[in-house]
N, C-alpha and C positions, 0 to 999 in steps of 0.2 A: 388442546390449545395450551401453549406455554404462557406462563405468567411471570413477569419480572418480580423478583423479591425486593423488599426494602432492605438495603444494605447500609446500615449506619457506619459500620467499620469493616473494611475489607482487608486492610493491610495486615499481613502476618497473622491472620486469625484462622486457625485450622478448622474451627467449627463452621465458619462461613465458607471456607475453601471447599468443603464437601457438599455444598448446596449448589443447585442450579440457579444462575442469575443472568441478568442482561444489563448492559450499559447503554444508555440511550442519550443522544444529544448531538451527534454528528449530523451533517446535512448531506452526506454522500456515502458511497460505498467505503468499506473499511479495507485499506490496502496493506496495513502492517500492524502488528501487536508486539509489544515487548514487556518483559517483567523484570523488575529490579531485584537486587539481593534482599530487599525488605518486602518483597511481594507487591510492590506498587505496580500499577498497570499504566502504560502509555500506548496511545493509538495514533496511527496516521491515516488520513482519509483523502478521498477524491475531492472533498470540500475545501481543500487548500490549507487545512489546519492540522495541528498536533493536539491531541487531548491528553492531559495528565489527570488521572482519576484518584480522588480521595473518596473511598467508598463508591457510591453511585453518583458523586458530584464531579462534573468535569471542570477542569481549569484549562482554558484554551491558550495555545501558543500560535498566534496568528502572525503571518508575515510572508510566508511562501506565496508566490504569485501564480501558482498552478498546483495541480494535485500533488500531495505528499505521498511518496511511495515507500519510505523507509524511516524507521525511528529506532533508536537504541538509547540506553542509559549510559551516561558518561560519569565523570567524577562527581562524588557527593550527591548522586541521584539527579544531576542535571541531565538535560536531554540533547541529543544530536539527531538531526533529521536531514533527509534529502528528497528532492522532488522533481517534477516535470519542468520546473523553472531553472533546472541545471545547477542549483545551488546546494551546498552543504551548510547547514546552519547549526550554531551552538546556542542553547537557550539558558543563559545564566539566571535570569529573573523573570522571564516571560517577555512581553512586548514583541517586537519584531525579531528579536534574537540577533545574533552576530553571524554574518556570512563568513565562514571559515575558508571556503574555496568554491570555485566554479568550474564546471565541465562544459564541453561543447554540445552535449546532448543530455537527455534526462538521466537522473540518478536513480538506480534501482535498489541499492542497498548501502547501508553505512554500518561500520563496526568501530569499536573503540578498544584499544589495548592499553590496560593500565600499566602493564610492564614496560611497554615501549613508549607510553605517553603519546600515542598516535591515533588519529582518526584515519580510517580507510573508507573510500567511497568507490562504488562500481558504477559504471555509466555505459550508456549505449553509444558513447563516442569511442568505444573499444578500449578504454583505459581504466586503470585503477588509480585514484588519487590518494596521496598521503599528506596529512596535515598535522602539524605539531600541536598537541594539546596537553599541557601539564596537569597532573592530578590536583594541584593546588590552584586551579584556575580561578577559584573564588566566585562569589555570588554575582558581582558586577561592580564597576564596569569591566569588561574584558575586551581588549583590543584585538582585532584580527592579526594573524601572524604577518611579520614583515616579508617573509619569503613567499613566493607564489605557490608553494607546494611542489611535490614531486609526482611524476606519473609513471606508472609501470605500463609498458607497451609491449604487445606481443599477440594479443587476441586479434583475430581477423574480423570479428563482429562484436556486437554489444556484449558487455559483461553484466550478468544477471545477479550474481551472488558472490559473497566473499566471506572468508573466515580466517582470523588470526590463529596462530599456534599459541599455546599457553604463555610462553615467554615473550611473545610479540615479535620475535626475530624473523618469523616466516609467515607466509600467507598463502592461502589456496583460493582460486577463483574459478567460477563456472560461467560458461559463455554460450551465447546463441550459436557460436561456431561449432558447438558439440564437444568442446574439450573442457577438462579441468586441468589447470596449470598450477605449478608450485613455484613460489617466488622467495628470494631472499630480500627482506625488507630493508636491511641496512644499506645495501648498495644498489638495490633495484634489479638485481640479476635474476633472469629467468633460470630456474634450476632444472625443471624437467616437466614433461607432460605426464599426468597421472592417468587420465581417461581420454580416449578419443571415441566418442559415442556415435557420431554420425548424424545425430539429430540434436537440436538445441537443448542445452541443460539449463533448467530454470532455477534450481535450488540445490543446496548441498548442506550437509551436516558433517562437521569434523569431530571425531572422537579419538583423540591422541592416545588416551590411556588404553583403549581397546585395540588401537591400531587400524581403524577403518574410516572410510568416508562413505556416507550415504548420499545418493543424489536422485533427483527426479527430472525426467525429460519431457520435452514437448510431445514425444510419441507415446507418453504414458509409462515409460520405463521407471521402475523403482528398484534400485540396486544398491548393494553394499559391496565395496571393493577394499582390498588391502591398500593401506596408505603407500607402502614402499613400492610394491610391484604393480599395483593396479589390477591385480588378479581378482576376479569376481568371487566373493564369499557367499552371497545369497542374491536371489532375484525374486522380488515380490510383485512383479509387473502383472497388472490385471487389465482387463479389456476396457480401460477408461483413459481418456487423455484430455488435456495435458496434466501432468503433475505440476502444481503451482506453489505449494507451500509445504514446509517441513518444520517440525520442532522436536527437540530431544530432551528428555528428562534423565539427567545423569544418575540420579539416585536409584530409580527403578529400571533404567535401561529401556524405557518405552520410547519408541519413535512414532510420531504422528505424521501422517501424510494426507494432504488435501488435494483434490483434483478438480478439473474443470466441469465435472458432472455433479459436483456437490457432495461427494463421499469423503469421509474421514476414515482412514485405515490406521489401526494401532498395531505396531509390530513390537514384539518382545525380542530385543536384540541379543539377549542372553541365550534364549532358547532358539532364536532365529525362526520365529513363526508368527503368523498373523493371529492376533487375539480378538480383534474387533474390526468390523467393517460396517460403518454406520452411515446411512444416507442422512446427511446433516441438513440439506436444503431441499426445498420443494422445487426451486428453480435456481439455476445459475451455479457459479463456481465457489470454491473456497479459496480465498486469496491470502488469508492470514491465519497463522496458528501460533500459540504460545502456551506452554505448560505453566501452571502456578508454581511457585517456588518449591512446594512440597510434592509436586507431581500428581496431586490428587484431582485437580481440575484441569481441563483443557479449554482455553479461550479461543474463539474462532470468529472470523469475519469474512464477509463476502459482499454481494451486491446490495444487501440491505444497509441501512444506516446504523445498525445495531450490532454490538459485540455480544455474542452468546458464550456462556461458560457452562460446560457440562462436567459433572463428576465423572471421571473416566470409568469408574467401576459400574456406573449405572446409566451410561449414556443413552441406551435405547429406551429407558423408562421415561425419559423426559420429552421424547419426540423431536421433530425437526424444527429448524427455524420457521417461525410461523408469523412473522411480521408481514406487512403488505409487500408482496413481491415487487421487484423493480419493474416499472411499467413497460420497459422495452422488452422484458422477457414474458409478458403476459400474452395469452392467445389473442391475436389481433382480429380474429374473425368477428364480423358483426359491427366493428367500430367504423364510424365514418372516416373517410380517408384522411381528412385534415387532422383529426384527433390521433389517428394512427401514426402519422408523420411526426406529430409533437411527441408522442410517447417514445418513439424510436430515436429521435434526433435531439430532443430538447429537455426531456423531463428529469434526466439525471442531474442536470445543472440548474434548472430554473423552475420556479413556481409561477402559477398564473394568478395567485392570490397576493394580497398585500403583505409585504415582508419577505426578505430574501432567505430567512430561516436557515442560516448557515450553509446555504447551497454554494456550489462552486461558481455559480453565476448569479447575477442580480435578478430580482423578481421582475416578471414581465407584466405585472399589473399596470394597466393604463399605459401600455407601451406605445401605442399609436399617438404620434404628436409629441413624444417625449424626446428630449435631447439625450444622445448617448453619453454615458458616464455621469448621469445625474441622480441615480438612486442613492439616497443618503446612508443606507445601512449596508453598503457593499464597498469593498476596496478594489478599485479599478487599476488596471495597468496604466503606466504613464501614457501609453498610446491613446487611451480613451479619455483620460483626464483633460478637460478643455476641448474635447472633440466638437466639431461643428455639425456632425451627422445628426439628423433628426429621423426617428424611426417612423416609417410609413410603409405602405404596400410596396412602393418602389424600392426603398432601401433594404427592406427585409428580403425582397425577391433577389436583389443583387448580392446580398450576403450569402445566400445559399446557392445562387447560380455560380458565382465566382469562387466561393469558399472564403471563410473568415480570414485566412492568412493573406489572400490577395485583395479582398475588399478593405480590410483594416490591417495592413502590415504591422506586425509587432503585437497584435492582440494575444491574450492568453486563452482565447476560446479555441477548443480543439478543432483541428482541421476536419471538415466534413462538408459534403455538398448534397443537394437534392437535385438530381439531374433533370428529371422531367418537369416541364413547365406546369403541367396539370397538378402535380404533387405540390409544387411551391404555391400555386394558387389556392389549393385546398387548405394548406397549412395557414396561409395568411387569413383566409376566411375564418378558420377555427380560432386563431389568435384574436381576431377582431371581436369575436363573440366572447371567448373565454376570459379575456383580460379586461373587458370593459367594466367600468364602475356600475354597480347595481343602479338601475333606473336609467342608464344611458340608452 
């Protein structure tokens, strides 16, 4: 059983960096992790927030209206993030941040080039956005740019990952369309295709100094190719899919790869061999990876609310992620049908107890007879603020019969339906019991 260590000071502390530790506080799965030059950690979560960590203490950047998928450090340790609300946000002092730009679909990655003084964002609207951000942006206030940004267009499907070259003049992108493309940032010109994989590419790592790009695919492919020719240098594909996350430590040459079955593979890119293959989760995928600044620890996140950090040299000695598994991944056998529907459809975003607990959705405690948009510890979308909907068996049934986007157009609740009437009835009866005040 893993135990969280007390971490009074994490930043740039090599003694701490060689210990196992966890970071707790998010209310949803961990979607991205980034590390600053000073070894500060920031996280993005399904709970709609960005976490900036001082030791084990989180400082929240709240303002996104949906899951946050990407975060990176910008000038002077400030943060840049992107999420399912289609916005790129810059966080000068916390608060709601500043919206730098907007896409037409969810944002999957953000990058900042100090050399070019640009933010880049990748989106499932098939484009890459470019937004001006000077290194002396200052703490606050910082106005959004006057221009609407520039968009690189050429992918046929959503763009999953991006990487600037060191001088910021060029950029590489990986897409659901199975390609890696090379762009000139200054004029937006598409330079060439580097990879045409055939299956969606989820993540890439650019190593200019060594002359290669590593990428991970929806089909489980883990490959390293020559930057100029696209010729394969090495193939580390195992019988696991999809590859969801990668991180690279430039000092040691270690490449970490996380997949949908919960494994973390460590590759020595100097010797071009696998050095570790660690089953990191009991259930579910690895969605986020980041090496500590000295490369001695690897931070990881997935379907739990917790960031885990293993010393790379002794990963196996500390065991797997051992927090409570996400309820929708638990074995549903033996559960009453209503509870099973709740665990699968609702539990990632909602609690049934009093308090929203930094979840992506409001608490469902005493939901029956409650007006929509009225929980005081949750930030609703404009659609639900002032809504006339009152939650009842009838309105909850309609929500899952039609789907949230049809029943409440403009809601930030993810699209999902419960098709069978009997399943909706069982869920409603479970909620009636589980969300009632004690004594009701």
